[in-house]
C-alpha positions as CSV (number, residue, x, y, z in Angstrom):
1,M,5.1,-3.4,52.0
2,Q,7.7,-3.4,49.2
3,K,10.4,-6.0,49.5
4,P,14.0,-4.7,49.7
5,P,16.0,-5.3,46.5
6,Q,17.9,-8.5,46.4
7,K,21.7,-8.2,46.7
8,L,23.4,-9.2,43.4
9,P,26.9,-10.3,42.8
10,P,29.3,-7.8,41.3
11,L,28.2,-7.0,37.7
12,R,31.8,-7.6,36.4
13,A,31.7,-11.1,37.8
14,L,28.4,-11.7,36.1
15,Q,29.7,-10.3,32.8
16,A,32.8,-12.4,33.0
17,F,30.8,-15.6,33.6
18,E,28.3,-14.9,30.8
19,A,31.2,-14.2,28.3
20,V,33.2,-17.3,29.3
21,A,30.1,-19.5,29.1
22,R,29.2,-18.1,25.7
23,H,32.7,-18.4,24.2
24,R,33.7,-21.5,26.3
25,S,37.0,-19.7,26.6
26,F,38.7,-17.5,29.2
27,K,40.9,-16.0,26.5
28,A,38.0,-15.1,24.1
29,A,36.0,-13.6,27.0
30,A,39.0,-11.5,28.1
31,A,39.4,-10.2,24.6
32,E,35.7,-9.3,24.3
33,L,35.7,-7.4,27.7
34,N,39.1,-5.9,27.0
35,V,40.8,-7.3,30.2
36,T,43.4,-10.0,30.8
37,P,42.6,-13.7,31.1
38,T,43.9,-13.5,34.7
39,A,41.3,-10.8,35.5
40,I,38.6,-13.0,34.0
41,S,39.8,-15.9,36.2
42,H,39.6,-13.8,39.3
43,Q,36.0,-12.7,38.6
44,I,34.9,-16.3,38.0
45,Q,36.5,-17.4,41.2
46,M,34.7,-14.6,43.1
47,L,31.4,-15.7,41.6
48,E,32.0,-19.4,42.4
49,Q,32.7,-18.4,46.0
50,I,29.4,-16.5,46.2
51,C,27.6,-19.4,44.6
52,G,29.4,-21.9,46.9
53,Q,30.2,-24.3,44.1
54,P,32.2,-24.5,40.8
55,L,30.6,-23.2,37.7
56,F,33.0,-24.6,35.1
57,R,34.8,-27.9,34.6
58,R,38.3,-26.9,33.6
59,R,39.6,-30.4,33.2
60,P,39.5,-32.3,30.9
61,R,39.4,-29.8,28.1
62,P,37.4,-28.3,26.4
63,L,35.9,-26.0,29.1
64,R,32.4,-27.0,30.1
65,L,29.7,-25.7,32.4
66,T,28.9,-27.6,35.6
67,A,25.2,-28.3,36.5
68,A,25.2,-25.1,38.5
69,G,26.7,-23.2,35.6
70,E,24.1,-24.6,33.2
71,R,21.3,-23.3,35.5
72,L,22.9,-19.8,35.9
73,Y,23.9,-19.2,32.2
74,P,20.4,-19.0,30.6
75,A,19.2,-16.5,33.2
76,L,22.2,-14.2,32.7
77,R,22.1,-14.5,29.0
78,S,18.4,-13.4,28.9
79,G,19.1,-10.7,31.5
80,F,21.9,-9.1,29.5
81,A,19.8,-9.3,26.4
82,L,17.0,-7.4,28.2
83,F,19.4,-4.8,29.4
84,A,20.7,-4.2,25.9
85,E,17.1,-3.9,24.5
86,A,16.2,-1.5,27.3
87,V,19.2,0.7,26.7
88,E,18.6,0.7,22.9
89,S,14.9,1.6,23.4
90,V,15.9,4.6,25.7
91,A,18.5,5.7,23.2
92,Q,15.9,5.6,20.3
93,S,13.4,7.5,22.3
94,G,15.9,10.3,22.6
95,A,15.9,10.8,18.8
96,P,13.5,13.4,17.4
97,R,10.2,11.9,16.4
98,P,9.2,12.9,12.9
99,L,6.7,15.8,12.6
100,R,3.6,14.3,11.0
101,V,2.1,16.7,8.5
102,T,-1.1,15.9,6.7
103,S,-2.0,17.6,3.5
104,P,-4.4,17.2,0.5
105,N,-2.8,14.9,-2.0
106,A,-2.4,17.4,-4.9
107,F,-1.1,20.1,-2.7
108,A,1.4,17.8,-1.1
109,S,2.6,16.4,-4.4
110,R,2.7,19.6,-6.5
111,W,3.4,22.3,-4.0
112,L,4.8,21.0,-0.7
113,V,7.2,18.2,-1.8
114,P,9.2,20.4,-4.2
115,R,9.9,22.8,-1.3
116,L,10.9,20.2,1.2
117,P,14.7,20.4,0.5
118,A,14.6,24.0,1.8
119,W,13.0,22.8,5.0
120,Q,15.6,20.0,5.4
121,A,18.5,22.4,4.7
122,T,17.4,24.8,7.4
123,H,15.9,22.4,10.0
124,P,17.7,19.0,9.8
125,E,16.9,18.5,13.5
126,W,13.2,17.9,12.7
127,P,12.5,15.1,10.2
128,L,9.0,15.1,8.5
129,D,6.5,12.4,7.9
130,I,4.2,13.7,5.1
131,I,0.7,12.2,5.0
132,G,-0.8,13.0,1.6
133,T,-4.5,12.3,1.8
134,D,-7.8,13.9,0.9
135,R,-9.3,12.4,4.1
136,V,-9.5,14.9,7.0
137,L,-7.3,13.4,9.8
138,D,-8.3,13.9,13.4
139,L,-5.6,16.1,15.0
140,A,-7.2,15.9,18.4
141,A,-7.0,12.1,18.3
142,G,-3.3,12.3,17.4
143,E,-3.5,11.1,13.8
144,A,-1.2,14.0,12.8
145,D,0.7,16.8,14.5
146,I,-0.1,19.6,12.0
147,A,-2.4,19.8,9.0
148,I,-2.7,21.8,5.8
149,R,-6.4,22.2,5.3
150,Y,-8.2,23.4,2.1
151,A,-11.5,25.0,3.0
152,R,-13.9,27.9,2.3
153,S,-13.2,29.3,5.9
154,A,-10.9,28.4,8.8
155,P,-11.7,25.0,10.3
156,L,-13.4,25.2,13.7
157,G,-11.7,23.9,16.8
158,L,-8.2,24.4,15.4
159,V,-5.5,27.1,15.6
160,C,-5.3,28.2,11.9
161,T,-3.3,30.5,9.8
162,E,-4.2,31.2,6.1
163,I,-1.2,30.6,3.9
164,A,-2.7,31.0,0.5
165,R,-6.0,31.6,-1.4
166,D,-6.3,30.2,-4.9
167,T,-8.0,30.9,-8.2
168,F,-9.2,28.3,-10.6
169,I,-7.9,28.9,-14.1
170,P,-8.0,26.9,-17.4
171,V,-4.7,25.3,-18.0
172,A,-3.3,23.3,-20.9
173,S,0.0,21.9,-22.1
174,P,2.2,24.2,-24.4
175,A,2.0,21.4,-27.0
176,L,-1.8,21.6,-27.1
177,L,-1.7,25.4,-27.5
178,T,0.9,25.1,-30.2
179,R,-1.4,22.8,-32.1
180,E,-4.1,25.4,-31.8
181,G,-1.7,28.0,-33.0
182,Q,-2.3,30.6,-30.3
183,A,-1.0,31.5,-26.8
184,M,-4.5,31.7,-25.3
185,L,-7.7,29.8,-26.2
186,E,-11.0,31.4,-27.3
187,I,-14.3,30.2,-26.0
188,D,-15.0,28.6,-29.3
189,D,-11.7,26.6,-29.0
190,L,-12.8,25.3,-25.6
191,L,-16.2,24.3,-27.0
192,R,-14.4,21.8,-29.3
193,L,-11.4,20.7,-27.2
194,P,-11.6,17.9,-24.6
195,L,-12.4,19.2,-21.2
196,I,-10.9,17.4,-18.2
197,H,-13.0,17.1,-15.0
198,Y,-12.2,15.7,-11.6
199,E,-14.2,15.1,-8.4
200,W,-14.2,17.2,-5.3
201,T,-13.9,15.0,-2.3
202,S,-15.7,17.5,-0.1
203,G,-18.8,17.2,-2.3
204,D,-19.3,21.0,-2.1
205,P,-21.9,21.8,-4.8
206,S,-20.5,25.4,-5.1
207,A,-16.9,24.2,-5.8
208,P,-15.4,25.6,-9.0
209,S,-16.4,23.7,-12.1
210,W,-16.6,24.1,-15.8
211,T,-20.3,24.8,-15.5
212,Q,-19.6,27.8,-13.3
213,W,-16.6,28.9,-15.4
214,F,-18.6,29.0,-18.7
215,A,-21.4,30.9,-16.9
216,V,-18.9,33.6,-16.0
217,A,-16.7,33.6,-19.1
218,A,-19.3,33.2,-21.8
219,P,-22.9,33.6,-20.4
220,G,-24.3,33.9,-23.9
221,K,-22.6,30.7,-25.2
222,R,-23.7,27.1,-25.0
223,D,-22.2,25.5,-21.9
224,A,-19.5,23.1,-23.0
225,S,-19.6,21.3,-19.6
226,T,-23.1,19.9,-20.4
227,R,-22.0,18.2,-23.6
228,R,-19.5,15.8,-22.0
229,G,-18.6,14.3,-25.4
230,H,-16.7,11.1,-26.0
231,R,-13.4,13.2,-26.0
232,D,-13.9,14.6,-22.5
233,L,-12.1,13.0,-19.6
234,G,-13.3,12.6,-16.0
235,F,-11.1,11.6,-13.0
236,R,-11.7,10.9,-9.4
237,E,-8.2,12.1,-8.4
238,E,-7.1,15.6,-9.0
239,L,-3.5,14.5,-9.5
240,H,-4.5,12.2,-12.3
241,A,-6.4,15.1,-14.0
242,I,-3.3,17.2,-13.7
243,D,-1.2,14.5,-15.3
244,A,-3.6,14.2,-18.2
245,V,-3.4,18.0,-18.8
246,V,0.4,17.9,-18.8
247,A,0.2,15.0,-21.3
248,G,-1.8,17.3,-23.6
249,Q,-5.0,15.3,-23.4
250,G,-7.2,18.3,-22.8
251,V,-7.9,21.5,-20.8
252,A,-8.6,21.5,-17.0
253,L,-9.7,24.0,-14.5
254,C,-7.0,23.9,-11.8
255,S,-6.0,25.7,-8.7
256,D,-3.3,28.2,-9.6
257,V,-1.6,27.4,-6.2
258,V,-1.5,23.7,-6.8
259,V,-0.1,24.0,-10.4
260,D,2.1,26.9,-9.6
261,G,5.3,24.9,-10.1
262,L,4.1,23.5,-13.4
263,L,3.2,27.0,-14.7
264,R,6.6,28.3,-13.7
265,S,8.5,25.4,-15.3
266,G,6.5,25.8,-18.5
267,A,4.9,22.3,-18.3
268,L,1.5,24.0,-18.2
269,C,0.2,27.3,-19.6
270,R,-2.7,29.4,-18.7
271,A,-5.3,28.8,-21.5
272,H,-7.7,31.7,-20.8
273,E,-7.8,34.9,-18.7
274,T,-11.0,34.1,-16.8
275,G,-10.7,32.6,-13.4
276,L,-13.0,31.5,-10.6
277,P,-12.3,32.3,-6.9
278,G,-11.3,29.2,-5.0
279,F,-10.8,28.5,-1.3
280,S,-8.0,28.9,1.2
281,F,-5.1,26.8,2.3
282,Y,-4.7,26.9,6.1
283,V,-1.9,25.5,8.3
284,A,-3.6,24.2,11.5
285,H,-2.9,22.4,14.7
286,D,-5.0,21.2,17.6
287,A,-5.8,24.0,20.1
288,A,-6.2,21.6,23.1
289,H,-2.8,20.0,22.5
290,G,-0.9,23.2,22.0
291,A,1.9,23.8,19.6
292,S,5.4,22.2,20.0
293,A,8.5,24.1,18.9
294,A,8.5,21.9,15.7
295,V,4.9,22.7,14.9
296,E,5.4,26.4,15.4
297,T,8.6,26.4,13.3
298,F,7.0,24.4,10.5
299,A,3.9,26.6,10.4
300,A,6.1,29.7,10.2
301,W,8.3,28.2,7.5
302,L,5.2,27.2,5.5
303,L,3.8,30.7,5.7
304,T,7.1,32.2,4.5
305,A,7.3,29.7,1.6
306,A,3.8,30.6,0.5
307,R,4.4,34.3,0.6
308,D,7.6,33.8,-1.4
309,A,5.7,31.8,-4.0
310,A,3.0,34.4,-4.2
311,G,5.6,37.2,-4.6
312,N,7.6,35.6,-7.4
């Protein structure tokens, strides 16, 4: 059987005692609690009557706690600290939790991040936590709220919407093309220029590569991807490969969606007309958990942003 709650002294009396004990001053306690010293004195007298003994030694000065006051003060000090922590915790829990968005690194860096000011301007009530990683996070386990997935087909077990499908095109810096003296490179140019390669974390053997590109663009020519001369560069990270292209270190086969901003700004140029079909970018959330208002709103915003980018 549950015990009935214990009867406590009035909270104002306890507050008054804790403040006086902490300040060792009726006047300072009154100023803190925004009451008069007389009101503080009345509250202390009430508490002393309830306790049946004095809690302060008022003479000789300075004000000191009695033995009873020394026992009571630590408990009240800890209790009020716990009250404050509990109230702060509840207040913080009322604040919106950031929407956790996971995305492939290159897409997050080159496509998503430049567009985030538009999200913040229209939806300041929903902060974002962007998790840029090429590892596939488990939405069902709560590792993220919503995901941008790059795949050949829609991931199973998730509610998915395709937001963009890419094409892999040869890209180079304008400085490199200027050195070559032409706006577009010929196959023979690509045979002698450094090619930039990067790994596919998915390990998909059919993923777009220079080998496939030369097979389509110049089936009768020697495959430049097999020569891997000392001037070629290989990277594990797609972002590092893109940085190398921007720096004029060679030509890379890149997703036109990922490098869209660099193409628009003129930091990169398309180096050849031939492209290879890529995969799709999907916005996805866990079907079992359902979609919160923030998830639905972000997914809709992402789809609109992708359509706007494709239309420009």
